[in-house]
C-alpha positions in Angstrom: 79.9 25.6 -63.0 80.2 21.9 -64.2 77.5 19.5 -65.2 77.7 17.9 -61.9 76.8 20.7 -60.1 74.2 21.3 -62.7 72.4 18.6 -62.2 73.0 18.6 -57.9 71.3 22.2 -58.3 68.3 20.4 -60.4 67.8 18.0 -58.4 67.5 20.0 -55.2 65.0 22.4 -57.4 62.9 18.5 -58.7 62.7 18.3 -55.1 61.6 21.2 -54.1 59.0 21.9 -56.4 57.7 17.8 -55.2 57.2 18.8 -51.0 55.0 21.3 -52.3 56.5 23.8 -49.4 56.6 27.0 -49.9 58.5 28.8 -46.9 61.5 26.4 -45.8 61.9 26.7 -41.8 58.9 23.8 -41.8 61.1 21.2 -42.9 64.5 22.7 -41.6 66.4 22.3 -38.8 69.6 21.5 -36.4 70.6 18.1 -36.6 69.0 16.3 -33.5 66.6 12.9 -32.9 63.2 13.6 -34.9 61.0 10.8 -35.9 59.0 11.4 -39.3 55.4 9.9 -40.1 54.6 9.3 -44.0 52.0 8.1 -45.8 52.8 4.7 -48.0 52.3 4.7 -52.0 53.1 8.3 -52.0 55.5 9.2 -54.8 59.2 9.3 -55.7 62.1 11.9 -54.3 59.8 13.3 -51.5 61.8 15.3 -49.1 61.9 14.7 -45.7 63.9 17.4 -44.0 66.8 20.1 -44.3 69.3 19.0 -41.5 71.8 21.9 -40.6 75.0 21.5 -38.9 78.1 23.5 -37.6 79.8 25.2 -40.0 82.5 22.7 -39.6 80.6 20.3 -41.1 80.5 19.5 -45.5 78.7 17.0 -45.8 76.0 14.3 -44.2 76.1 10.2 -43.8 72.5 8.3 -44.1 72.8 4.7 -42.3 70.3 2.0 -40.4 67.6 0.7 -42.1 67.7 3.1 -45.3 66.7 0.2 -47.6 67.8 1.7 -50.0 65.1 3.6 -50.3 66.5 6.9 -48.1 69.0 9.1 -48.7 70.3 11.8 -47.6 72.2 15.1 -49.5 76.2 16.4 -48.7 73.8 19.7 -48.0 72.0 17.5 -45.4 68.9 17.4 -47.3 66.8 14.0 -46.5 64.5 12.4 -48.9 63.0 8.9 -49.7 63.4 8.1 -53.7 60.8 5.4 -53.6 57.4 4.8 -52.7 57.3 3.4 -49.4 55.6 0.2 -48.5 53.7 -0.6 -44.6 53.4 -4.2 -45.2 56.8 -4.0 -46.4 58.6 -2.0 -42.9 56.6 -0.1 -40.9 58.9 1.6 -39.0 62.8 2.7 -40.5 65.3 3.4 -38.0 68.3 5.7 -39.3 71.3 7.8 -38.2 72.5 11.0 -39.7 76.2 12.2 -38.7 77.7 14.7 -40.0 81.4 14.6 -41.3 84.1 17.4 -42.2 86.5 17.7 -45.1 88.4 15.0 -43.9 85.5 12.8 -43.2 85.5 12.8 -39.8 82.1 12.9 -37.9 81.5 16.7 -36.3 77.9 16.0 -34.8 76.1 12.8 -34.6 75.4 10.1 -35.6 71.8 11.2 -34.0 69.0 8.4 -34.7 66.1 9.4 -37.4 62.8 7.4 -37.0 60.4 6.7 -40.2 57.1 6.0 -39.1 55.5 4.5 -42.2 51.6 5.0 -42.0 49.3 3.0 -43.0 46.9 3.8 -46.6 44.2 1.0 -47.4 46.3 -0.6 -50.3 45.1 -4.5 -49.4 41.9 -6.3 -49.6 40.6 -8.5 -47.1 40.9 -12.1 -48.1 39.2 -14.8 -46.3 40.8 -17.9 -45.2 39.1 -20.1 -46.7 37.1 -19.8 -50.2 34.5 -22.3 -49.0 33.5 -23.4 -45.5 31.5 -26.4 -43.9 30.1 -26.4 -41.0 26.4 -28.5 -39.5 24.0 -27.5 -36.9 21.6 -29.0 -34.9 17.9 -28.1 -35.4 16.3 -25.8 -32.6 20.0 -24.6 -30.7 20.3 -22.0 -28.5 19.6 -18.9 -30.8 22.7 -16.6 -30.9 25.2 -19.5 -29.8 27.9 -19.6 -32.6 28.6 -23.3 -33.9 31.0 -22.2 -36.9 33.1 -19.2 -37.7 34.5 -17.6 -40.7 38.1 -15.7 -40.7 39.2 -13.4 -42.9 42.9 -10.9 -42.8 44.2 -7.8 -44.2 47.4 -6.4 -44.0 46.7 -3.3 -43.6 47.3 -1.5 -40.1 44.2 -3.5 -37.7 44.9 0.1 -35.5 43.1 1.9 -38.3 39.6 1.4 -39.9 42.5 0.0 -43.1 42.4 -2.8 -41.7 39.1 -3.2 -39.3 36.7 -5.9 -41.2 33.1 -5.8 -41.4 31.5 -9.4 -42.1 27.8 -9.4 -43.4 25.3 -12.5 -45.2 24.1 -11.2 -48.1 22.4 -14.7 -49.2 20.5 -17.3 -47.9 19.2 -20.1 -50.0 16.8 -21.8 -49.6 15.4 -18.5 -47.8 12.1 -19.6 -46.5 9.2 -17.7 -46.6 11.8 -14.2 -46.6 13.0 -15.5 -43.2 16.7 -15.1 -42.3 17.4 -18.9 -40.0 20.9 -17.7 -39.8 23.1 -14.7 -38.2 26.6 -13.2 -38.4 28.6 -11.6 -35.6 30.4 -8.6 -37.8 33.5 -8.4 -36.1 34.6 -12.3 -35.0 32.3 -14.0 -37.9 30.6 -15.8 -35.2 27.8 -18.1 -37.7 24.8 -18.3 -35.4 21.2 -19.2 -35.3 18.6 -16.7 -35.7 15.3 -17.1 -33.2 13.1 -18.0 -36.2 16.3 -20.4 -37.3 15.7 -21.9 -33.6 12.2 -22.6 -33.8 12.1 -23.4 -37.3 14.9 -25.7 -38.7 13.9 -28.8 -40.1 16.1 -31.4 -41.5 13.5 -33.8 -42.8 12.6 -30.1 -45.0 15.3 -28.7 -45.3 19.1 -30.8 -44.4 21.7 -28.0 -46.4 21.7 -24.1 -46.5 24.2 -22.2 -48.6 25.4 -18.7 -47.6 27.2 -15.7 -49.1 29.3 -14.4 -46.4 31.0 -11.1 -47.2 33.9 -9.0 -45.8 34.9 -5.1 -46.0 37.2 -3.5 -44.5 37.6 0.2 -43.2 34.3 -0.9 -41.1 32.4 -0.7 -44.1 31.5 2.5 -43.3 33.0 4.1 -46.9 32.9 4.1 -50.8 36.4 3.2 -51.5 36.7 0.2 -48.4 37.9 -3.2 -50.2 35.7 -6.7 -49.7 35.6 -10.1 -50.6 33.1 -13.0 -50.6 33.2 -16.7 -49.5 30.1 -19.1 -49.3 29.2 -21.0 -46.3 27.6 -25.1 -46.5 25.5 -25.9 -43.6 24.1 -29.2 -42.7 20.9 -29.2 -40.6 21.1 -32.0 -38.1 18.4 -33.7 -36.2 18.4 -32.5 -32.9 18.9 -35.0 -30.3 18.4 -32.9 -27.2 14.6 -34.1 -26.4 12.6 -34.1 -23.3 12.6 -38.5 -22.5 8.9 -39.9 -22.3 7.4 -40.1 -18.7 9.4 -42.3 -16.6 7.0 -44.8 -13.8 8.8 -46.3 -11.2 7.5 -48.7 -8.9 7.1 -47.9 -5.0 9.4 -49.3 -3.0 11.6 -51.0 -5.4 13.7 -53.7 -3.5 16.1 -53.3 -6.3 19.8 -51.7 -5.7 19.8 -47.7 -5.9 20.4 -45.4 -7.5 18.5 -47.3 -10.6 18.9 -45.8 -14.3 15.5 -44.2 -15.2 16.2 -42.2 -18.2 18.3 -40.8 -20.4 19.8 -37.8 -22.3 22.0 -36.2 -24.7 23.3 -33.2 -26.0 24.3 -33.2 -30.0 27.6 -32.9 -29.3 29.9 -34.5 -26.5 30.9 -32.5 -23.6 28.5 -30.9 -22.4 27.8 -30.7 -18.6 24.9 -32.2 -17.3 22.6 -31.4 -14.1 19.1 -31.5 -12.5 16.8 -29.1 -11.4 14.1 -28.8 -9.1 10.4 -27.9 -10.3 9.4 -27.6 -6.7 12.0 -27.2 -3.9 11.5 -30.7 -1.8 12.6 -31.7 1.5 15.1 -34.4 -0.5 15.5 -35.1 -4.2 16.4 -38.6 -5.1 17.2 -38.1 -8.1 20.7 -37.8 -9.6 22.4 -37.7 -13.1 26.0 -38.2 -14.0 28.2 -36.6 -17.1 26.9 -39.1 -19.5 23.4 -37.6 -19.4 22.1 -41.0 -17.3 19.5 -40.1 -15.3 19.0 -42.5 -11.4 16.6 -42.3 -9.1 19.0 -42.9 -5.4 16.2 -44.6 -2.6 13.0 -46.3 -2.8 10.1 -43.7 -3.2 6.8 -43.9 -1.6 3.9 -43.0 -3.8 1.6 -42.1 -0.5 4.6 -39.2 0.4 4.9 -38.2 -3.2 2.7 -39.6 -6.0 4.7 -37.5 -8.7 8.0 -35.4 -9.6 8.6 -33.0 -11.8 12.4 -31.5 -12.3 14.7 -30.2 -15.3 17.6 -31.6 -16.9 20.3 -28.4 -18.1 22.9 -29.0 -20.2 26.2 -26.2 -20.5 29.0 -25.4 -22.0 33.0 -25.6 -20.8 32.2 -22.0 -19.6 28.8 -23.0 -17.6 26.6 -21.4 -20.2 22.8 -22.8 -20.7 23.4 -24.9 -24.7 19.7 -25.0 -24.8 16.0 -24.7 -23.2 16.2 -27.0 -20.8 14.2 -30.4 -20.8 11.1 -31.4 -18.2 11.8 -35.0 -17.2 8.0 -36.6 -15.5 8.0 -39.1 -13.0 5.4 -41.3 -11.6 5.3 -43.2 -8.8 3.7 -46.4 -9.7 1.6 -47.7 -6.6 1.7 -51.6 -5.0 -0.7 -52.6 -2.0 1.5 -51.5 0.6 -1.1 -49.6 3.4 -3.9 -51.5 5.1 -7.8 -50.3 5.9 -7.7 -47.3 8.4 -11.5 -47.1 10.2 -12.4 -43.4 9.8 -12.8 -43.1 14.4 -12.0 -46.4 17.2 -16.6 -46.2 17.0 -18.7 -45.0 14.6 -21.8 -44.3 15.9 -24.8 -44.9 14.3 -28.7 -44.3 15.1 -32.5 -46.1 14.0 -35.1 -44.8 15.2 -37.6 -47.2 16.6 -40.4 -48.7 14.4 -38.0 -48.2 11.2 -39.5 -50.0 8.4 -37.1 -53.1 7.0 -34.9 -52.0 4.7 -34.3 -48.8 6.1 -30.7 -47.3 5.5 -29.0 -46.5 8.9 -26.1 -44.8 8.0 -22.3 -45.8 6.0 -19.3 -47.1 7.6 -16.3 -45.1 5.2 -12.9 -46.7 5.9 -9.9 -45.4 3.8 -6.7 -46.7 1.9 -4.0 -44.8 1.5 -3.0 -46.5 -1.9 -3.7 -45.8 -5.2 -7.7 -44.3 -5.5 -9.3 -46.6 -8.3 -7.7 -49.1 -8.7 -7.6 -51.9 -7.3 -5.6 -51.9 -4.5 -7.4 -49.6 -3.2 -11.2 -50.9 -3.3 -12.4 -52.3 -0.6 -15.4 -54.6 0.9 -17.2 -54.6 4.4 -18.1 -57.5 5.8 -20.1 -58.5 9.8 -18.8 -60.2 11.9 -20.4 -59.9 15.2 -23.0 -58.3 16.6 -23.7 -57.8 20.7 -26.1 -58.2 21.7 -27.7 -60.6 19.6 -31.5 -59.7 21.1 -34.1 -60.2 19.5 -31.7 -62.3 17.7 -28.7 -62.5 15.6 -27.9 -60.7 12.0 -30.3 -57.8 12.9 -28.0 -55.8 10.1 -27.2 -56.2 7.0 -23.7 -53.6 5.6 -23.6 -53.1 1.1 -20.2 -54.8 0.6 -18.1 -52.3 -1.4 -20.1 -49.3 -0.1 -20.3 -49.5 3.7 -24.3 -48.6 4.3 -25.9 -50.4 6.5 -29.9 -51.8 6.6 -31.7 -53.2 9.0 -32.1 -57.1 8.1 -35.0 -59.0 9.4 -37.3 -56.5 12.0 -38.1 -52.9 13.6 -36.4 -52.6 16.3 -37.4 -51.4 19.6 -35.6 -49.7 22.7 -37.7 -52.0 25.3 -35.4 -54.7 23.7 -31.4 -52.6 23.9 -30.9 -49.0 23.7 -27.2 -49.4 21.7 -25.8 -52.8 19.3 -22.5 -53.0 19.1 -21.0 -54.4 15.9 -17.5 -55.6 14.9 -16.8 -54.8 10.8 -14.0 -56.7 8.9 -12.6 -53.8 5.7 -10.2 -55.6 3.4 -8.8 -54.6 0.2 -7.0 -57.6 -1.8 -3.9 -58.0 0.7 -5.3 -56.6 3.9 -7.8 -56.7 6.5 -8.7 -54.8 9.9 -11.5 -54.7 12.1 -13.7 -51.5 12.6 -16.3 -51.4 14.7 -19.9 -49.6 14.9 -22.4 -48.5 17.4 -25.9 -48.0 16.7 -27.7 -46.5 18.9 -31.5 -47.0 19.6 -33.5 -43.8 19.3 -36.6 -43.2 21.1 -39.5 -42.3 18.4 -41.7 -39.7 19.6 -45.2 -41.4 20.2 -46.3 -40.0 23.0 -47.9 -36.3 22.9 -47.3 -33.5 26.3 -49.9 -34.1 28.6 -51.0 -30.4 31.2 -50.7 -31.4 34.5 -54.8 -29.8 35.0 -56.8 -28.0 31.8 -57.0 -24.4 33.7 -55.0 -22.2 35.6 -57.9 -20.0 36.3 -58.4 -15.9 36.5 -54.8 -13.6 37.5 -55.8 -10.1 37.9 -53.0 -7.4 37.3 -52.6 -3.8 37.7 -51.7 -2.4 34.0 -47.9 -1.4 35.2 -46.7 -5.0 36.1 -43.3 -4.8 34.9 -42.0 -6.1 31.5 -40.1 -10.0 32.6 -42.2 -10.6 35.7 -43.4 -13.7 36.1 -47.0 -13.7 36.4 -47.7 -17.6 36.4 -46.0 -21.1 35.9 -47.4 -23.8 34.1 -46.6 -27.8 34.1 -46.9 -30.6 31.3 -44.9 -33.9 31.2 -44.3 -36.4 28.3 -43.5 -39.7 28.6 -40.8 -40.4 26.1 -37.5 -40.9 26.8 -36.0 -37.8 28.9 -33.9 -35.5 28.0 -34.6 -35.5 24.1 -35.8 -34.1 21.4 -39.7 -36.8 22.2 -39.5 -35.8 25.6 -39.1 -32.0 25.4 -42.0 -29.2 25.8 -41.7 -26.2 24.3 -44.9 -23.9 25.4 -46.9 -21.4 23.2 -49.9 -19.4 23.7 -52.1 -20.5 20.6 -55.1 -17.7 21.6 -56.1 -14.8 23.4 -52.4 -12.3 23.1 -52.5 -11.2 19.6 -50.5 -8.4 20.5 -47.7 -10.6 22.2 -47.8 -8.8 25.6 -46.8 -12.4 27.3 -44.0 -15.1 26.6 -43.7 -18.6 28.2 -40.1 -19.7 28.8 -39.4 -23.2 29.7 -37.2 -25.0 31.9 -34.9 -27.3 30.3 -34.5 -29.9 32.9 -38.1 -29.5 35.0 -40.2 -29.0 31.1 -41.7 -26.4 33.9 -42.7 -23.3 31.9 -42.9 -19.7 33.7 -45.2 -17.2 31.7 -43.9 -13.6 32.1 -45.0 -10.2 30.6 -43.2 -9.2 27.6 -44.4 -5.7 26.9 -45.7 -3.3 29.0 -50.3 -3.9 29.5 -52.9 -1.6 28.5 -56.2 -1.6 30.7 -57.4 1.3 28.3 -56.3 -1.0 25.3 -57.3 -4.5 26.8 -58.4 -5.2 30.3 -59.5 -8.9 29.8 -56.8 -12.0 28.3 -58.7 -15.6 27.9 -55.1 -17.2 27.2 -55.6 -20.6 25.4 -51.4 -22.6 26.4 -50.4 -25.2 23.8 -47.6 -27.8 24.6 -45.4 -29.3 21.9 -42.4 -31.1 21.3 -39.6 -30.0 19.0 -39.3 -33.4 17.4 -42.5 -34.0 15.0 -45.0 -36.7 16.1 -45.1 -40.2 14.8 -47.4 -40.5 11.9 -50.5 -41.8 13.8 -49.9 -39.8 17.3 -51.9 -36.1 17.1 -52.3 -33.3 19.6 -55.0 -33.4 21.5 -57.0 -31.4 24.5 -54.8 -32.5 27.6 -51.3 -30.6 25.4 -53.2 -27.6 25.7 -54.3 -25.0 29.0 -56.6 -22.1 29.6 -56.1 -18.8 31.4 -57.6 -15.7 32.2 -55.6 -12.7 33.0 -57.8 -9.5 34.2 -55.9 -5.8 33.8 -56.5 -3.4 35.9 -56.4 0.5 35.5 -53.7 3.1 36.6 -53.0 6.4 37.0 -50.7 7.2 34.5 -48.9 10.4 33.4 -49.6 11.8 29.7 -46.9 10.2 27.3 -45.6 12.0 24.6 -45.9 11.2 21.0 -41.9 11.3 21.7 -38.8 11.9 24.0 -37.1 14.3 21.9 -38.3 17.1 19.4 -36.1 19.3 17.3 -36.7 22.5 15.0 -34.7 24.7 13.2 -34.9 28.8 12.9 -33.4 31.6 11.5 -31.8 33.8 14.8 -33.5 36.8 13.0 -37.1 35.6 13.0 -39.6 37.7 14.0 -41.0 37.9 18.0 -44.1 35.8 17.4 -42.9 33.2 15.2 -43.9 29.6 15.7 -40.7 27.6 16.1 -42.0 24.1 16.7 -45.0 22.2 18.5 -45.3 18.7 21.2 -48.3 16.4 21.5 -49.1 14.2 24.4 -51.9 12.1 25.3 -52.9 11.0 28.5 -53.7 7.7 28.5 -57.1 8.0 30.8 -58.2 10.4 28.4 -58.3 13.6 30.5 -56.9 17.3 28.8 -53.7 18.1 28.9 -52.0 21.4 29.7 -48.2 22.1 27.9 -45.3 24.9 30.0 -41.8 24.9 29.4 -39.3 24.9 32.3 -35.3 25.9 31.8 -36.2 28.8 29.3 -33.3 30.6 30.5 -32.9 33.4 28.4 -36.7 33.9 28.0 -36.7 33.6 24.1 -40.2 30.8 24.1 -43.1 30.4 24.7 -46.0 27.3 24.9 -49.8 27.5 24.0 -50.8 25.5 27.1 -53.3 23.8 24.9 -52.4 23.4 21.8 -48.7 22.6 22.2 -47.3 25.0 20.0 -43.9 26.8 20.5 -43.6 30.5 19.4 -40.5 33.0 20.2 -41.3 36.0 22.3 -37.6 37.7 22.2 -35.6 38.0 19.5 -32.6 35.0 19.4 -29.1 35.2 19.0 -27.3 32.3 17.7 -24.1 33.7 18.9 -25.2 34.2 22.7 -26.2 30.0 21.9 -26.4 27.9 18.6 -28.3 25.1 19.8 -31.0 26.1 22.8 -32.4 23.4 24.7 -35.7 23.4 27.2 -38.1 20.5 29.0 -41.6 21.3 27.7 -44.4 19.2 30.3 -47.5 18.1 29.9 -49.3 18.2 33.2 -53.5 16.6 33.1 -56.0 18.6 33.8 -58.3 17.4 36.4 -57.2 13.4 38.3 -53.8 13.8 40.0 -52.1 16.2 37.9 -49.0 13.9 36.6 -47.1 15.2 34.6 -43.7 13.8 32.4 -41.4 15.9 30.1 -39.9 15.7 27.2 -37.3 17.7 25.3 -37.2 20.0 22.6 -33.8 21.4 21.0 -34.1 24.5 18.9 -31.1 24.8 16.4 -30.5 28.8 15.3 -29.4 29.0 12.0 -26.6 32.0 11.7 -27.7 35.0 10.3 -24.7 37.8 9.2 -25.5 40.2 12.5 -22.3 40.7 13.8 -19.8 43.1 12.1 -16.4 42.6 11.9 -13.9 43.3 14.3 -10.3 43.3 15.2 -9.1 39.5 17.0 -7.7 41.0 20.0 -6.7 45.0 21.2 -3.7 45.4 19.6 -1.7 48.0 21.7 2.1 48.6 21.6 2.4 49.0 17.9 4.8 51.5 16.8 8.3 52.2 14.5 11.8 53.1 15.5 12.0 56.8 14.6 13.5 58.1 12.2 12.1 55.5 9.9 15.0 54.6 7.4 12.6 52.4 5.4 8.6 51.7 5.2 7.4 49.6 7.7 4.7 47.4 7.6 2.4 45.8 10.7 0.3 42.6 11.1 -3.2 42.7 12.0 -6.5 40.3 12.3 -9.7 40.5 12.4 -13.1 37.7 12.9 -16.5 38.1 13.3 -19.1 36.5 15.6 -21.1 35.1 13.2 -20.8 31.4 12.5 -17.6 30.6 9.9 -18.7 29.1 6.6 -16.9 25.6 5.3 -15.0 28.1 3.0 -13.5 30.1 6.3 -13.6 34.0 6.5 -13.4 35.8 3.7 -12.8 39.9 4.9 -11.9 42.7 2.7 -9.8 45.1 4.0 -9.3 49.0 3.5 -7.9 52.3 5.2 -11.4 54.2 6.8 -10.0 57.6 5.2 -8.9 58.8 1.7 -6.2 61.5 3.5 -4.5 58.8 4.5 -3.8 56.9 1.5 -0.5 58.9 0.9 1.1 57.8 4.0 -0.7 54.7 4.2 -1.9 51.5 2.6 -4.6 48.1 3.3 -2.7 45.2 1.7 -5.1 42.2 2.5 -2.7 38.3 3.0 -5.5 36.0 3.1 -9.0 35.9 4.2 -8.7 37.2 8.0 -5.4 38.8 7.8 -4.0 42.0 6.7 -0.9 44.2 6.5 -0.7 48.3 7.6 2.0 49.5 5.6 4.0 52.8 5.7 4.7 54.9 2.1 7.3 56.4 2.7 9.7 57.8 5.9 8.7 61.2 6.7 6.5 61.0 9.5 6.4 62.5 12.8 7.7 61.5 16.4 4.2 60.8 17.4 1.7 58.5 17.5 -0.8 57.5 14.5 -4.6 56.4 14.8 -5.4 54.9 11.8 -8.8 53.9 11.5 -8.9 50.5 9.1 -13.2 49.6 7.2 -13.1 45.6 7.8 -16.3 44.1 5.1 -17.4 40.9 5.9 -19.2 39.8 2.3 -22.0 38.4 4.1 -25.7 38.4 2.8 -26.3 41.3 3.4 -22.6 42.5 4.1 -21.9 44.5 7.4 -19.0 46.6 7.6 -16.7 47.5 10.7 -14.6 50.3 11.4 -11.0 49.7 14.2 -8.9 52.1 15.1 -4.6 50.7 15.1 -2.7 53.0 17.5 0.7 53.4 15.8 3.6 55.0 17.9 6.5 56.2 16.0 9.8 56.6 18.8 13.1 56.4 19.4 13.6 53.1 19.5 16.5 50.8 22.6 17.6 47.3 21.7 14.7 47.9 19.1 12.2 48.7 22.0 10.1 51.1 21.9 11.6 54.4 24.7 9.6 57.5 26.0 11.3 59.9 28.3 8.7 61.1 31.4 7.2 64.2 30.5 4.3 66.0 30.4 0.7 63.6 29.5 -2.7 64.3 29.6 -4.6 63.9 33.4 -0.5 64.3 34.6 0.6 67.1 36.9 3.7 69.5 36.1 6.2 69.8 38.6 4.9 72.9 38.7 1.6 72.3 40.5 3.1 69.0 42.0 5.1 70.8 44.0 2.2 73.8 45.0 0.4 71.0 46.0 2.6 69.6 48.3 3.0 73.1 50.1 -0.3 73.5 50.3 -0.7 70.5 52.2 1.9 71.3 54.2 0.3 74.2 55.7 -3.1 72.6 55.6 -1.4 70.3 57.9 0.7 73.4 60.3 -2.4 75.0 60.5 -4.5 72.2 61.9 -1.6 71.4 64.7 -1.3 75.1 65.7 -5.7 75.1 66.2 -5.4 71.7 68.2 -1.8 73.1 70.0 -3.8 75.7 70.9 -6.8 74.5 72.1 -4.6 72.7 74.3 -3.3 75.4 76.5 -7.0 76.9 76.8 -8.7 73.6 78.1 -5.2 73.9 80.7 -5.3 77.8 81.7 -8.6 76.8 82.5 -8.1 74.3 84.4 -5.7 76.0 86.8 -7.9 78.5 87.6 -10.5 75.9 89.0 -8.4 74.3 90.7 -7.3 77.6 92.6 -10.9 78.7 92.8 -11.3 75.2 94.1 -8.7 75.3 97.2 -10.0 78.6 98.2 -13.5 77.5 99.0 -12.8 74.4 100.7 -10.8 73.8 103.7 -7.6 72.2 104.3 -7.1 68.2 104.8 -4.7 66.2 106.4 
């Protein structure tokens, strides 16, 4: 073997050891297009693939982007002789051809692609070793004001080139609070909420941050990192709400008029205004310099203040900071004259009112701003009509508008009314208002009865309520149809129980005395009445009611025989339905107004359950009571006076019977036609329902069910469904074709408990279309066919005998008639 051959074998041996493959088929194959992925940075002489060609091929040729890294042995062994670097070339495009002994191509060239897979062999590097930036105080938290950037030559599609940013130091760090934050993916630096609220250039005008960047997403202990410093200057925030603005109303200056301005911290902001409250018109605008204008005259009386907001947005229409509140106050000018409260203000004053007395106030209005010189009003009387008994009878306070009597008291006899013209003025305007002063008559006259004694009147005690028994009349000399002349009548003596009342006609002051409560001869037989006539208005101090305002009247009540009166019209009692005969169940009481004895009796006792003691009114049971027959028993009680006219009256007596468990349970209906199809294919069941006649409790009925005979338990069972329903079931299928009578016990769980036994008849029969079918046959009470035929033959025989006798009798009667006729013809002579 030559030295060259030995070296070739040694080289191949070395390549095989480096790959570590144990089986040749894993890295060998025919010559065809292929793609290989190889990690960068691996050692030299790494086998990639062993190509195999046709027997005509004696060697292989490699071309393309070999970069003196990729080589191929004459036997087709492809390998790389140097470590690969993805950052130099990520993909190598190669071509492999198979050549014969003459160097001619017998296969290929075929494309071979080598993809260099990335490893983390590059550390991230910031683009700058030091960054500088600035931020305004009160900037919006989370909005970036600067960026830091780092690069990594590793594949950004793998974790090797994916970077994470982090602030690892802030100086100074006040109260251990971070004022800055960074987007860990983009490197965007912004303020935290605390930074937005607390940064103050007067306290700390600058801050230093140390920012780190780490590859492998910062999740691998073998990741690379780098750092940079960031110097941040804090600038004063100029995005501040301006001072409140005052605008004079109804200004005649040309519009729009600049009233204030706002400025964002940086140029380029987009400004807009937003109303706090929606109004029909919004007379303000803002330009893109931040200047705010009023666009039209304002009217304070329409709206005296405006509050709205100025908003600054970036080019993406996102707010740069919180909106600023703009306050505008509309300054008043004296542009409204005084107004009167009404066309005419009416005041009243009584006769003889003292000088200086207040008689009322005129309150005018001014729509200008309150508590300013523009709304201060002055009052002055400019005219009085009529001027009797003299002019100047009234005085008005200059600033309050209160009117007073100035010179003397007034008399209605002079004039019933005064009309005043009042001038109301502010500093620029004057208005005339009109005041009407009515003179009110004072109550200086008392009512006087037309007569002091209305005599005697006799009435029966049964006079109907509402009956007018007397008309009285008094007069008053004060002004008609006023409180001074209106008369009210009242009874001051003789009717302490209020049996009488007086109604007054408001037009005539006539009083009508009526019966208000029933008269009672036995209680009061004579009323000595004293009437008093008064005014609703109080009398003046020096006038008093006297005897002229009083009158008397005597009412005599006569006796009328009256029926007894019950103490109440409805008597009610409750007893258990099982009370013993003779038990007292209630009592009634009645009295006769004339004091006669009373006899009690019952009416409407249709069941004969009760009796009443005719003297005491006690009611007793005389027969068993039954709630199920009648739960509320109603009768009438009659009270009849003994002697006299035997008058009577009635009252109702209602006896409620309380339930006792005295009715055993029963089936809710008669269950007929219960059947199972024969022969049964499986056990079956039927449902039935129970009830009883006792009163149902609020919880409902609760029955228990069981078979009435233990001998049936091997064939049947009864199971409870709920308080009223149960199921009768068969336990097997071995039943005969016949009728079964199944006794069932039902217990009501009452106090005391009662039990009833019912029978359910169940037929096992052949079924046609799910219905029981029973062929005709001998049934109890129905004769058989033989008996039926015998009965029919006997019936026909009896009918035949009867017919024969009738026929024989007819023949016999006919023979006798013929003999008698012959005998008669022998005795009697012939006649023509």
